[in-house]
Structures are given as structure tokens and as C-alpha cells.
N, C-alpha and C positions, 0 to 999 in steps of 0.2 A: 572438294575445296575449290569453290568457284566464286568467292566473295570479290567484290570490286575493290581494286587498289587505286586510290585517288592519285597516286603519283605516276600512273600510266607506265608500268614497268616495261622495259625493253623485252624483246623476245628471249634473249639470253637470261634475263632476270626471271621471266615467267617459267622458263624451263628449269632453272635452278630451284625456284620455289616449289614447283611440282615434284622435282626429284627428291628434295630434302623432306617434303611433307610425306611423300609416299614411304620413305624410309622411316620417318617418325611414326607413321600410322601402322606399318606392317612389322617393324622390328622393335623400336624403342618403347612404344606404349604397352604392348603386351608384356615385355620384359619388366617394365616398371611396375605394372600391376602385380606380377608374380613376386618381385622383390619386396614390394610393400607388405605383402602378407607373410613373408618368411621371417623367422627369428633372426636376430642380428648375427649370430655366429654362423648361420647357414648362408647368409648373404656374402660372406667373405671367403667361402670355400672355393677351391680351384674350378669346380664345375658350375659355379654360380652364373646366372644370366648376366650379371654385371660385367664379367670379363668378356663374354661373348659380344655384348653390345659395344664395349670399348674397342675391341678389335675391329669390329665392322665400321665404326666411326673413323678409325684411323686408316683403314683401307681406302675409305672415301676421301681421306685427306682433310677432314674437318679440324684436326688438331693443328694444322698449319695456318689457320686463318689469321693469326696475329703476327705472322712473320712476313717481312718484305721478301719479294722473290729472290733477291741476292743472298738471302740468308736461308733459303729453302722453302719459303712460303709460296702459296698459290696466288697468282695475280688476281686480286679482287678489289672491287670498290667498297667503300664503307657501307653503301646501301646493300650490296650483295652480302657482306658479312652480317649485317643486321637481319637480313632475310634468313640466313642460315641459323642464327641464334634463336630467332623467334620460332622457327619451325621445330628445331630440336626441343625447345622448352615446351612447345605445344604437346610434344610427345611425352616429355618427362622433365620437370624442373630438376629433379635429383641427378639424372644422367647428363643433362645439359651442364649442370654445375660441376659434375665430375670431369667433364671434358674441359671446362673453364679452368679449374684448378690444376688439371694435368698440364695445361699450357704454361703455367706461370714459371716454374723453375727453369724450364728449357728455353722458353722464349726470352727470359731475362738473360740467361747465359749466352744466347745467340746475339743479343743486342749489346750487351755490356762486357761480356767475358772476352778473354784472349783466345787465340787459335787453339791452344791446348784444351781449354774448357769446351770449345765448340766441337772438337774432335772426340773428346771423352764423353760428353754429355748430350750434345745436340744431335750429332750424326746418328748415333744408335736410336735415339728417340724418333727422329724423322723417318728412318728406314725400317723400323720394326714396330712391334706392338708389345715388347717385353717391358719397356720403361713406362711407369705410371707416376705422374707427379701429384703432389699435394702442396698446400700453402700454409706454412706454420707462422701464424700471426698471434692470435690471442693466447693468453696465459692464465693460470689460475687467479693471479692477482692483477692482471692487466688485460682488459678487453677493449673498451672504448678509448682507453688512454692512448692507444696507438693512432687513433684519429685526432684526438685532442693535441697530441704532440706536434702536429703540423702547424698549429696556430698559436699555442700558448707561449708565453715568455719563459725564460730559464727559471726564474724563481718559482713560478707556478708548477713547472714540470718537476722540480726537485722534491716537491711534496708527495709526488706519486711513488717515490721509492725506486729501487733498482728493479731491473727486469728479472723475471724468473729464469730466463735463458740468457746466459752470459758467454761471450767469446773472449778468449785470451790468446794473443799471439805467442807462439813458441817456435823460434827459428823460422823455418819455411812452412810451418803448419799453423793452423788455428785449432785450439782446444775448446769444445763446446760442452757446457754443463747446464742442466736445468730441464724444465718441463713445459710443454705446450698443453693447452686445455683439452678437454674431452670432446670438443666438437670441431676438430680439424677435419674438414671434409676430405674424404678418400684416404685418410691416414692409415686405416687398417689394411688397405689393399695397395698402398703406394710403394714404389721402389725408391723414390727420391722425394726430398722435401725442399722446397724453396723457403729458406728459413730466415726470419728476422731475429737478430740477437743483439743485445746491448754489449758494448765493449767493456771489458772488466776495468773498473776504476772510474768509468764515466758516471756522471751524476744523474743523467736522464736517459729515457728511452730514445730520445732524439739522436743520441750519440751511438749509432749502431751500424750494422752491416747487413748485407744480404748475401747468403751463401747457399750453394746447392749441396745437400747432404745425402749421399747414398744411404739408404736405410738398412743396408746389410753390413754397415761398418760396426766394428767392436764398440760396445757401449750404448748402442741404440736399442731401445725397448719400445714395443708398441703396446698400448693398453687394449683392453677388450673393446670390441665394437659396441657402441651405445645404442640403447633402444630409445629413439627419439619420437616426438609427436608426428613429425612429417619429414619429408625428404629422406625417407627410409631407404630409397633406392640408391642413395650415395652414402656408403658406410662412413661413420664418424667415430673418432676415438683419440686417445691421448698419445703423445710422443714423449719419451724420456731420453735424455742425453747425459751419459755418465762418462765424462772425459773422452768425448768422441773427437778424433783427430781428422781434420780435413786439410787437403793441400791448399797452399796459398792461392792457386789459380781457380779453385772452386769458390773463393770469395769474389763474386762477380761484381758486386757494388761495395767498395771498400768504405771504411769510416772517413768522414770528411764532409765538407759543405754540400756536396752533391747528394748525399744520402737522403736528406729531407726532401729535396726536390724530386728525387727518384720515387720516394714513397708517395708523394702527392700525385705525381703523374701516373704511377701505376694504379692508384685509386681512380684516376680519371678513366683509364682503360677498363677497369673492372666495373666501374659505375655504369658506363653506357652498356656494357655487356649484360649486367644485371637488369638494366632497364629493358633490354630486348627480351631477356628471359621472362621478365614479369609480363610483358605484352603477350608473349606466347602462352603463358599460363592463364592470363585473363581471357584471351580469345578461346582457349580450350573450355573454360568454365562457361562462357557465354554461349558457345555452340552447343554444349551439352544441355543447357537450359532451354535454348531455342528448340532443339530437336524434341526434348521431352514435352515442352509446352504445346507443340504441334500435335503430339500423339495422345497425350493424357486427357481423358474426358472427365470433366467435372461439371455438375449442374446441367448435364445433357449436351454440353458442347465442349470442344477442345479448350484447354486453358488459354490459348492465344486469343480466344474470343472475349475473354474477360478484361475489362479496362485496366484493372490494377496490374495484370500481367503484361498487357501491352506497354504500359508506361515503364514497367520495370525492365522489360527487354530493350526498349529504346534507350533508357538511361545506361544500361550495360554496354550497348553498342557505342554510344557516344563516348564513354570512358575509354573503351578499347581503341577507338579510332584516334582520339586526341593524344592518348599515350604513345601510340605508334608514331604519329607525326612528329612529336617532340623528340622521342628517343632517336629516330632516324637522323634528325637534324643535329642533335648533340653528338651522335656517333660520327657523323661526317666531320664535324669540327675536331673532335678528339683524335680520330684516326689520321686525319690530314697532318696533324701536328706531332703525332707520335710515330705511327707505323710508316707513313708516306714520306714526310719531310724530315722526320726525326729531329725536330727542333725542341721537342719536349716542353712546350709552353702552352698547353691546352688550358682552358678556363675551368678551374675546379668547381666554381659555383654552378656553371651550366651542366657539367658532367654529373654532379651530385643531384641536381634537380631532376635529371632524367631517371636516376635510380629511385629517388624518393617518391616522385609522382607516380611512376609506373608500379612501384611496390604497393602504394596505397590503392591504386586502381585495381591491381590484381586481387587484393584482399576484399575490397568492396564488391567486385564483380563475383568472386567466388562465394562470398557471403550471400549475395542476392540469388545466385544460381542454386545454392543449397535450399534457400527459402522457397524457390519455385518448385523444387522437388518435394517439399514437405517431408513427411516421415520417411519416404523412400530415399531421400538424400542422406539420411543417417545410416543407411544400410551399407555394409561393406561390399555388396555386389555392384554398387553404383560408383563410378569413378569420381563423381562430383565431391564425395566426402574426402577423397584423397586430395583433390585439387584444393579444397578448402584448407585442409591441414597444411599442405605445402605452402599455400599463400600466407597462412598465419606465421609459419616459420620464416618466411621471406622478410617479414617486418623486422626481424632480428638479424638474419644472416647478412654477412658482409657489412655489418654496422647497423645498429638500430636506426630507424627513420628519425628518431629524436636527435640522436648524436650527429648523424649525417647532416641534419638540418641546422644544428648549432654550428657545426664546422663550416658549412657553406655560408652561414650568416656572417661569420667573421670575414670571409673573403668578400662578401657583398659590401660590408661596412668599409673595408679597407680599399677595395678596388673597383667599386661599381662603375666609376666613370672611365675605366681603362678597358681597352679591347681585350687584353689578357694581362695578367699581372707580371710586371717587371720582366718582360719577355727577353729582352736583350741580355740581361744579367743571367737568366736561367740558361739561355742558349750558350752563352760563353762558358758557364760552369760545366754544361754537358760536354762541350767540345774539349775543354781542358781535361775533363775526366777521361774521355776516350783517348786523348793524346798521351795520357800518363802523367800529366803535370800535377794532378791532385793525388795520385796514388802514393 
């Protein structure tokens, strides 16, 4: 891994990149290939390579990357975090995603929960490898609605109907009922879920809460792990909640005006992370194609001597480099306003653009890489077919590129001339929430 980085990385950043890449090459990628070929039920067994890789990633502290140091995180710059995410996804999009969703319930609890939530949930997750998180968002009747709710007005939202997962307060507990969809990443192997639920009696999905649900509680049932097209190295499945009782302090983002802002800003964080993952996947596909084209002889010469292959390789390189440059810039902006300053006023349109553009690049590059391989690219012995399947899934994962684009377009129309949207109002809501005035 000796490609030139135009940002002229510091010595610490170069060492970080080399360290994470070595781990991705020696540990993550072999495990991901093995997992991809296993039946779904085998991937979730205790001796599965999935658990071994997750333990190793946590030993290295990669799960702490979204936390500020005062909350148990590792001191890192946004660019360093971007480097880590890109290299992990170079090894495996699925296992990188598993680490990403693992962070969500515990990171949110650390940033927004009280001291009891921190001690119950965050400390064990930071110090050990027994807790694994997942992110419960989409439902059988609600997928993209969760993105649309951030922009649509009340009358439009009412047409979408109630959520499939509903929370009702009962004394000092909340009772959870309903079902999350069959593609909750890591659900079959998770111990805890960062759950979005609509409040009972509310008219729309926008009136909700975010809670952390231990998945060993009475009333929780996991569905069978699903056989998916790609990202098979991160098991996916349904979650069912039948009158599940969680304590009040596990509701770390309570119902109220801040909930919508929280959802929007959480999506800013996940968008730039997904952008970095997409860059890593795109680079992996490009490097596979370049290596193959240098070695494969056709027409008496290596493929790289043919003009059409030369042009294709250049176009792939161009896409990877431009995607990386923008994603790093967007991540710097988002992380400064969320993790570092914690003002929670990042620009959604710029964060969404990082995810959308990089996802498109990943698919285009993986598609072209497969074409360079020809029929060999269709064979399961070559990783390029896995990269292509993963890239195709990525166009849907974490929000389809179409819905993400529409959601970003509303922000552009409303706020294009602003540095960031109504930032003082957002920051005030955030501090009111943390001070307890909104709870």
C-alpha cells in the first residue's frame, strides 16, 4: 500500500494508515471472504470469524473513534478517523459496517444519556468485547420514511401512518412493542439495539425517541439471519419487541423538539462514515482491477497495454481520488460540529453529498473492475465479485441514494445561502436538552 496521498499525511497519519491497512489485509479481508461463503446460520455461531474480528477491532480501540476523549474516546482528528474507516472498509464493507452500527447505541448513550446510562451501558462496552450494538431504524412499513420525516411538514407525515415500533411510558419505565425489518445490520449477533420508536398516541414518526434496548430482555425475539445479495459478512435480521420494558434512563434521547435535530445530526455522522467506507470499497475494487490488468495477457500483451483498459483504469482512479477528497472535507466539518465542539449544527446537505457521491463512485468503480476481469470476475474465487455485490447493496444501505438526494435537496432549497441551517436555534435546543429543560 504505497499510493500517493495528495494531502501529505503527517508521520503519525502515515503510521496509522499502515497499521490499519495491515490489520485489514491480514485479519479483516480473509475473515470477510470466509464469512461471505458461509450459510447465514453459520455466520452467527459463537465460533464464527465475525466475533473474532470484532474482538480484535475492539482490542485496537477502533470502536471508540466517535467518542470525545472525555467520554472514553481516543484523541483523533477527523482526518485520522477518515483514514481508519477507509482502511477498514478496504478490508470489508460488511465488517466495517458492523463496527459502525456497534458504535451507535453506546456512543449516543455516552453523548446524551445520564451517568446511570453511561455506567450501565457505555463503560462495559468500552472496557470489554461482550457488548455488540446494532441500529434499529427501518420497519416493515417504514424505510425511507425515517429520512423524509426530517423535512416534510406535519400533514404529509400523517399520511405515512404510525410506526411499527411504538413506545409507551409506564411509570419509570417505557414499554416497547413492534417489529424492525429483516435488514437490521448485526441484529442476529447484537447484544444491544439503539432503537428508534414512535411514541404511542403520536401522529407521526417524527414524534419519537431513541433508547438502548438490551436484547436479552423479556419480550425480545430475533429473527433468522437473512441470506442477502452482499454484505454477507455483517449478519442481518429482524427484531421483535413484545411488551419489552426498559428503564427511563435507557431512553437517552427523549421525545421533544430535539429528537428531530438529533436524528438529522446522527445521519450527518453516519453519512460521512458511509462515505469513507465507500471510498475504501472503491479503492479495493480499483486496486484489484489494476493488479489483474498488469498480469493478465490478452492479444499477446498485458491488459494494461490496451487503450480501453488504460482509459478505464484512469477513470476509476479519478473517481476514487475525488471521492476521498470530498469525504475527508465533509467529515472534518461534521466531526468538528458533533464530536469535537458538540454544537450539533453540521450541514446535512454536505454530509449527505459525501455519502451519495461516494456510494455512486463505489458502485461505478466496482462495476468497471468486474468488467476488466471479464468472466473471471464472475467466479467466486475472485474477490472482485464480492466487492461488486457489496457496492450494489451500498446504494440501498443507510438510505437509498435517491431518497438521500431528495432529502438533501430540501435542505439545499431551504438553506443554500446559509453556512449551516439555523445553527443558534439547534445549539440552544441541544444545550437545553442536556441541561434537562426539555426532558
